[in-house]
ZALUMDO-218223 format. One line per field, with one value per residue (C-alpha): chain; residue number from 1; x, y, z. Coordinates in nm, 2 decimals. Each point is the difference from the previous one (the first is absolute). Layout:
<rs>
ch <- [A ...]
i <- [NUM ...]
X <- [X ...]
Y <- [Y ...]
Z <- [Z ...]
</rs>
This chain:
<rs>
ch <- [A A A A A A A A A A A A A A A A A A A A A A A A A A A A A A A A A A A A A A A A A A A A A A A A A A A A A A A A A A A A A A A A A A A A A A A A A A A A A A A A A A A A A A A A A A A A A A A A A A A A A A A A A A A A A A A A A A A A A A A A A A A A A A A A A A A A A A A A A A A A A A A A A A A A A A A A A A A A A A A A A A A A A A A A A A A A A A A A A A A A A A A A A A A A A A A A A A A A A A A A A A A A A A A A A A A A A A A A A A A A A A A A A A A A A A A A A A A A A A A A A A A A A A A A A A A A A A A A A A A A A A A A A A A A A A A A A A A A A A A A A A A A A A A A A A A A A A A A A A A A A A A A A A A A A A A A A A A A A A A A A]
i <- [1 2 3 4 5 6 7 8 9 10 11 12 13 14 15 16 17 18 19 20 21 22 23 24 25 26 27 28 29 30 31 32 33 34 35 36 37 38 39 40 41 42 43 44 45 46 47 48 49 50 51 52 53 54 55 56 57 58 59 60 61 62 63 64 65 66 67 68 69 70 71 72 73 74 75 76 77 78 79 80 81 82 83 84 85 86 87 88 89 90 91 92 93 94 95 96 97 98 99 100 101 102 103 104 105 106 107 108 109 110 111 112 113 114 115 116 117 118 119 120 121 122 123 124 125 126 127 128 129 130 131 132 133 134 135 136 137 138 139 140 141 142 143 144 145 146 147 148 149 150 151 152 153 154 155 156 157 158 159 160 161 162 163 164 165 166 167 168 169 170 171 172 173 174 175 176 177 178 179 180 181 182 183 184 185 186 187 188 189 190 191 192 193 194 195 196 197 198 199 200 201 202 203 204 205 206 207 208 209 210 211 212 213 214 215 216 217 218 219 220 221 222 223 224 225 226 227 228 229 230 231 232 233 234 235 236 237 238 239 240 241 242 243 244 245 246 247 248 249 250 251 252 253 254 255 256 257 258 259 260 261 262 263 264 265 266 267 268 269 270 271 272 273 274 275 276 277 278 279 280 281 282 283 284 285 286 287 288 289 290 291 292 293 294 295 296 297 298 299 300 301 302 303 304 305 306 307 308 309 310 311 312 313 314 315 316 317 318 319 320 321]
X <- [21.03 0.29 0.37 0.16 0.32 -0.15 0.05 -0.22 0.11 -0.01 -0.23 0.28 0.06 -0.17 -0.34 -0.09 -0.30 0.02 0.19 -0.09 0.13 -0.04 -0.08 -0.33 -0.13 0.12 -0.27 -0.12 0.16 0.33 0.29 0.27 0.24 0.17 -0.05 -0.01 -0.08 -0.12 -0.12 0.07 -0.17 0.13 -0.11 0.18 -0.17 -0.24 0.04 -0.25 -0.15 0.34 0.23 0.30 0.31 0.19 -0.07 0.10 0.33 0.08 -0.04 0.26 0.23 -0.06 0.06 0.30 0.23 -0.13 0.14 0.30 0.17 0.20 -0.10 0.26 -0.12 -0.36 0.09 0.10 -0.32 -0.16 0.32 0.05 -0.31 0.10 0.35 -0.15 -0.24 0.28 0.21 -0.29 -0.05 0.38 0.00 -0.29 0.20 0.30 -0.23 -0.13 0.35 0.08 -0.31 0.11 -0.34 -0.10 -0.02 -0.38 -0.17 -0.18 -0.34 0.18 0.19 -0.33 -0.15 0.29 0.02 -0.38 0.03 0.26 -0.22 -0.31 0.19 0.10 -0.33 -0.24 0.19 0.25 0.28 0.37 0.22 0.25 0.14 -0.03 0.00 0.11 0.29 0.10 -0.01 0.21 0.25 0.06 0.08 -0.26 -0.24 -0.22 -0.35 -0.17 -0.31 -0.11 0.02 0.11 -0.14 -0.04 -0.29 -0.11 -0.38 -0.22 0.32 0.10 0.32 -0.06 0.24 -0.15 0.12 -0.20 -0.11 -0.12 -0.14 -0.12 -0.18 -0.27 -0.17 -0.08 -0.04 0.35 0.13 -0.16 0.15 0.35 -0.02 -0.09 0.30 0.24 -0.10 0.02 0.34 0.11 -0.10 0.15 0.33 0.08 -0.11 0.34 0.18 -0.25 0.03 0.38 -0.03 -0.26 0.22 0.30 -0.22 -0.15 0.13 -0.10 -0.10 -0.28 -0.15 0.02 -0.23 -0.27 -0.26 0.07 -0.04 0.27 0.36 0.17 0.27 -0.26 -0.19 0.33 0.12 -0.34 0.01 0.37 -0.11 -0.29 0.22 0.24 -0.03 -0.03 -0.31 -0.20 -0.28 -0.03 0.01 -0.30 -0.21 0.09 0.02 -0.24 -0.02 -0.17 -0.11 -0.06 -0.17 -0.04 -0.22 -0.20 -0.37 -0.27 -0.24 0.27 0.06 -0.36 -0.10 0.00 0.02 0.07 -0.37 -0.07 0.28 -0.16 -0.35 0.13 0.11 0.37 0.00 -0.15 0.28 0.26 -0.15 -0.03 0.36 0.16 -0.17 0.12 0.35 0.00 -0.14 0.26 0.27 -0.10 0.00 0.34 0.16 -0.13 0.13 0.35 -0.01 0.06 0.02 -0.21 -0.14 -0.33 0.17 0.09 -0.23 -0.10 -0.12 -0.15 0.00 -0.20 0.03 -0.20 0.14 -0.08 0.21 0.34 0.19 -0.12 0.11 0.34 0.05 -0.09 0.24 0.29 -0.07 0.03 0.31 0.19 0.07 0.20 0.13]
Y <- [27.67 -0.20 0.03 0.29 -0.20 -0.29 -0.01 -0.16 -0.34 -0.23 -0.30 -0.24 0.14 -0.14 0.14 0.28 -0.10 0.30 0.33 0.26 0.26 -0.15 0.34 -0.01 -0.30 0.07 -0.08 0.29 -0.15 -0.07 0.18 0.10 0.27 -0.14 0.26 -0.25 -0.37 -0.21 -0.36 -0.20 -0.33 -0.23 -0.33 -0.25 -0.12 -0.29 -0.22 -0.28 0.05 -0.03 0.25 0.01 -0.12 0.02 0.38 0.05 -0.19 0.18 0.34 -0.11 -0.11 0.31 0.24 -0.15 0.21 0.32 -0.11 -0.21 0.20 0.32 0.32 -0.07 -0.36 0.11 0.21 -0.32 -0.19 0.08 -0.12 -0.32 -0.09 -0.37 0.10 0.26 -0.25 -0.24 0.27 0.10 -0.36 -0.03 0.30 -0.15 -0.32 0.19 0.16 -0.34 -0.14 0.28 -0.09 -0.36 -0.10 -0.32 0.19 0.02 0.32 0.12 0.17 0.31 0.02 -0.05 0.29 0.22 -0.06 0.04 0.33 0.11 -0.11 0.17 0.32 0.00 -0.10 0.19 0.31 0.05 0.01 0.00 -0.24 0.18 -0.30 -0.34 -0.20 -0.34 0.16 0.20 -0.30 -0.22 0.28 0.09 -0.15 0.22 -0.22 0.28 -0.05 0.32 0.04 -0.26 0.25 0.35 0.21 0.36 0.16 0.33 0.02 0.31 0.21 -0.15 -0.20 -0.32 -0.24 -0.34 -0.25 -0.32 -0.29 -0.33 -0.32 -0.33 -0.19 -0.26 0.21 0.36 0.10 -0.12 0.17 0.33 -0.03 -0.08 0.28 0.25 -0.12 0.01 0.35 0.14 -0.16 0.14 0.35 -0.02 -0.19 -0.04 0.30 0.18 -0.30 -0.02 0.37 -0.03 -0.29 0.19 0.31 -0.20 -0.18 0.32 0.07 0.25 -0.31 -0.07 0.34 -0.03 -0.31 0.21 0.19 0.35 0.36 0.13 0.01 -0.33 0.18 0.19 -0.32 -0.18 0.27 0.00 -0.37 0.02 0.27 -0.22 -0.31 0.16 -0.13 0.35 0.05 -0.30 0.21 0.18 -0.33 -0.13 0.25 -0.17 -0.36 -0.27 -0.35 -0.26 -0.31 -0.30 -0.30 -0.32 -0.24 -0.32 0.07 -0.27 0.21 0.02 -0.37 -0.09 0.26 -0.06 0.36 0.35 0.09 -0.27 0.13 0.35 -0.14 -0.19 0.32 -0.01 0.38 0.02 -0.22 0.23 0.30 -0.17 -0.14 0.32 0.21 -0.25 0.02 0.38 0.03 -0.25 0.19 0.34 -0.15 -0.16 0.32 0.20 -0.26 0.03 0.38 0.02 0.37 0.15 -0.34 0.16 0.16 -0.34 -0.13 -0.36 -0.22 -0.34 -0.26 -0.32 -0.30 -0.31 -0.33 -0.37 -0.26 0.16 -0.33 -0.09 0.34 -0.04 -0.35 0.13 0.30 -0.22 -0.25 0.28 0.14 -0.33 0.10 0.30 -0.08]
Z <- [7.32 -0.14 0.10 -0.18 -0.04 -0.19 -0.38 -0.26 -0.11 -0.30 -0.01 0.08 0.35 0.31 0.04 0.24 0.22 0.22 -0.02 0.26 0.24 0.34 0.14 -0.19 0.19 0.36 0.25 0.21 0.31 -0.18 0.17 -0.25 -0.08 -0.31 -0.27 -0.29 -0.03 -0.29 -0.07 -0.32 -0.02 -0.28 -0.15 -0.21 -0.33 -0.01 -0.30 -0.07 0.34 0.18 0.17 -0.23 0.18 -0.33 -0.03 0.37 -0.05 -0.33 0.17 0.25 -0.28 -0.20 0.29 0.17 -0.21 0.17 0.33 -0.11 -0.27 0.02 -0.18 -0.27 -0.04 -0.03 -0.31 -0.18 0.05 -0.33 -0.19 0.20 0.20 0.06 0.12 0.23 0.15 0.06 0.17 0.22 0.12 0.05 0.22 0.20 0.03 0.15 0.26 0.10 0.02 0.25 0.20 0.03 -0.13 -0.18 -0.33 -0.01 -0.07 0.31 0.04 0.11 -0.33 -0.19 0.19 -0.06 -0.37 -0.04 0.18 -0.26 -0.28 0.14 0.06 -0.36 -0.15 0.22 0.12 -0.29 0.27 -0.08 0.19 0.22 0.19 -0.16 0.32 -0.12 -0.20 0.30 0.24 -0.23 -0.05 0.36 0.34 0.17 0.19 0.13 -0.15 -0.09 -0.21 -0.26 -0.28 -0.08 -0.29 -0.11 -0.18 -0.14 0.01 -0.01 0.00 0.33 0.07 0.19 0.18 0.06 0.26 -0.04 0.22 -0.12 0.15 -0.15 0.27 0.04 0.26 -0.08 0.36 0.08 -0.31 0.12 0.35 -0.13 -0.26 0.28 0.20 -0.29 -0.11 0.35 0.05 -0.34 0.09 0.34 -0.05 -0.37 -0.19 0.02 -0.14 -0.29 -0.07 -0.02 -0.25 -0.20 -0.01 -0.12 -0.26 -0.16 -0.34 -0.27 -0.21 0.25 -0.07 -0.37 0.01 0.16 -0.21 0.13 -0.10 0.24 -0.11 0.09 0.20 0.21 0.09 0.07 0.24 0.17 0.07 0.11 0.25 0.13 0.03 0.25 0.36 0.14 -0.21 0.11 0.15 -0.33 -0.19 0.18 -0.18 -0.32 0.13 -0.10 0.15 -0.22 0.19 -0.21 0.16 -0.21 0.20 -0.02 -0.04 0.02 -0.22 -0.27 0.02 -0.04 -0.26 -0.38 -0.12 0.12 -0.03 0.26 0.22 0.00 0.06 0.30 0.17 -0.06 -0.02 0.35 0.12 -0.16 0.18 0.33 0.00 -0.13 0.27 0.26 -0.13 0.00 0.35 0.14 -0.19 0.14 0.35 -0.04 -0.14 0.29 0.25 -0.17 0.00 -0.37 -0.07 -0.28 -0.10 -0.10 -0.30 -0.15 -0.27 0.05 -0.29 0.09 -0.28 0.06 -0.23 0.09 -0.12 0.00 0.18 0.09 0.01 -0.34 -0.14 0.16 -0.14 -0.35 0.03 0.12 -0.28 -0.25 0.16 -0.03 -0.36 0.13 0.35]
</rs>
């Protein structure tokens, strides 16, 4: 059965190779107590028998505004898309200047922006905290989640704190994601809740397709995003985990049909169950209270050569940074 939070897409989006509830494929000997988990397997388009780097890079460029612009600036995109894009890259440049970096876009930033784009395209989520905008606009150096969104799906409010990785090795990406999420829930969640509470505006709610009165939903979210209510919040908390990774099958395939025939879906299932099992073990080790109420969404996106992708993204970004 597919994930109840996924929305139907237009033909220009990345293709869904697999969309399932992980609970439906747990092995009999799989020890779990998380109430909800899902797996979304995505694939880039193949054009003339080649994995389209251009489409991948364009997705990054199109979605950077979701993380790098304020709510007010987002309202102006339709009137001045070129200016909005320039402002988004300028805010990213300011963040990189704070980091004392060489100015090149990093794999972490690609993962973060892809997560924002996927949350918009596939989950119809509304941005609550645009991370790049927040980081360039504050001296706060504490790293929380990679994304923060809100949803209303099946008449249920959702607060989403995301994690993203873009690695050459999927196994290392899984291990580091598990550590990051456990650390977030143990040491950084209160800070993130505080930022989210301060960021919530009635305008966020008006962007959501809702039947409830705006004020009612706004007050409900305000209540959940108070530190004293963290145990209650976990019942409405989602953690999407995006892993972009190099895949030899993806590199050598000429089409999505070939990908599927070569058991890419089996790899999705194997790796997602591995991640979930390690995550449960780590959460138990860290004594994270009520973790079993949190909904986990694993998103796997196999790619070709990571260094080649990063070179192309940085070449594109030279026009803006």
